[in-house]
C-alpha positions, -999 to 999 in steps of 0.1 A, spaced: 1 -1 0 13 33 -9 10 62 17 -9 90 5 -1 126 11 -32 128 34 -18 101 55 15 113 60 2 149 70 -20 135 95 9 114 113 22 151 126 17 163 160 -13 183 161 -15 200 198 -51 211 197 -64 180 180 -43 153 197 -32 167 231 -2 149 249 -14 121 273 -9 133 307 -37 117 327 -15 105 355 1 140 364 -18 168 349 -27 183 383 10 188 386 9 214 359 -13 239 378 17 247 399 35 263 370 5 280 357 -2 296 391 34 308 395 34 322 359 1 341 365 14 353 400 46 369 382 24 385 356 -1 400 380 27 410 406 46 426 378 16 448 371 4 457 406 37 461 425 50 494 428 87 486 435 105 457 421 124 453 455 107 426 470 90 413 436 101 376 441 91 374 476 55 387 468 53 363 437 62 332 460 36 346 487 9 349 460 16 314 445 15 297 480 -19 314 489 -34 305 459 -23 269 459 -35 270 496 -68 282 486 -72 255 460 -62 227 481 -89 240 507 -114 242 477 -106 204 469 -109 195 503 -142 211 507 -156 199 475 -143 163 486 -164 166 515 -193 178 498 -195 152 471 -181 121 491 -196 127 524 -223 150 525 -240 150 491 -248 111 494 -266 114 528 -291 138 510 -296 125 477 
């Protein structure tokens, strides 16, 4: 069988159509995402760059802590509280 041009083109990596399989560890990608968002936010909001990195790390830790609390809260609601009432 002779491969056609169409089949050769579809063998290429298409990031939006064929994403990388990261099912086991996708949630680790939240940490760099939050860090980069904190960098951009603090670069705009901080009046002086003197304590920039300290504030970026502080905001990253705060956001990750709140996200962890929300995960625990949703776990409690979905696993423990909701089955008792529905």
